[in-house]
N, C-alpha and C positions, 0 to 999 in steps of 0.2 A: 463553515468558515471557508472562504476562498483565499487564494494565494495573496491577493492584495491586502486582505484583512490581516493575514498572518504577518505580512511585512509591516503593516501599520502598528500592530501590537508589539512586535519586537522593537520597532523604532521608538515607541512610547516608553518601553521598559529600559531602553538604552539611549538616553538623549544625547550622549556624546558621539553617537554614530549618525551619519547622514542616512536618510531614508533610501537613497539610491545605492549606497554601500550595502545596506541590509538586504535590499532587493537582489543585488549581485550575489551576495552570500547565499541567500535562499535558492536562487536559480542555480548556482554552482553545485550546491548539495543535491538538489533534485536531478540535475543533469548527470551527476556522477552516479547516482543510484540507477538511473535509466541506462547509462552506458555499461555499468557493471552487469545489470540484468540482461542487456543485449548480448553480452559476451557469455552469458550462461552462468555468471557468478551469483552467489547468494550474498545479500547485504544484511548484516545483523546490527541493529542498534540496541544495545543492552538496555533492558527495562522498557523499551518501546515496542520492538518486534523485529521480525525478519521478513525481508522481501526475497522471493525466489521465483523461478520460472518453472511452470509445469507444462509438460507436453500432452496435448490432447490428440488421440489417434484419429485417423480418418474414419468417417462413419456415414451412414445413410440417414439423411434427415427427411423431413416432410414439410412441404410448403403449406402453411396453415390455411391459406386462402383457397388453393386449388386442391390440396390433398395429394398432389403428385410427389413422388419420391425424388429427392435431389442428393447429389453427392456433396458432402462437406469435407473439405481437405483437412489434413493434419495441421495443427497450429499450436503455437506456444502462447500461454496465457500467464499474466502476472498473478502471484499468489502472496498474500500477506498473512502472517501468523502473529498474533499479539504476544508481547512479552509478559512475563509473570507480573512485573510491577504495574503495567498498564491494566491487566485483568484485575489485580487487587484493588487498584484505585477506582476502577469503574464499578466494582462490586463490593465496595466497602460496607454498604448496608446489608449485603447478602453474602456472608462468608462462604456459604455452600457453593455458590456460583463461581467464586474465585478459585476454588479447588478443582473445578471441572476442566481437565486437560484434553478433552475429546476434540478431534479435528473434524471440522465441518467441511469435508472435501466433496 
């Protein structure tokens, strides 16, 4: 699903709202999540998941085409961990998978 499809679905579920207003709301939520992460904050949406920023240290990489070593700078990357409710809903047919709290970092 892309953002425009999300806006259309929310608009269809809420016919009293204009589609442009729903689009502004969705954009405001996403922008605020991005701004919080840019400040280094963690954003938690209960039942959905938590967005955070992880720092990746500088390292020496390899150019796959030439094989030469290249320096890769330190960088920050977004990280998302699903919430318990989402895991349970995604794995409702497989209760063992819903209890797996291992991080795939």
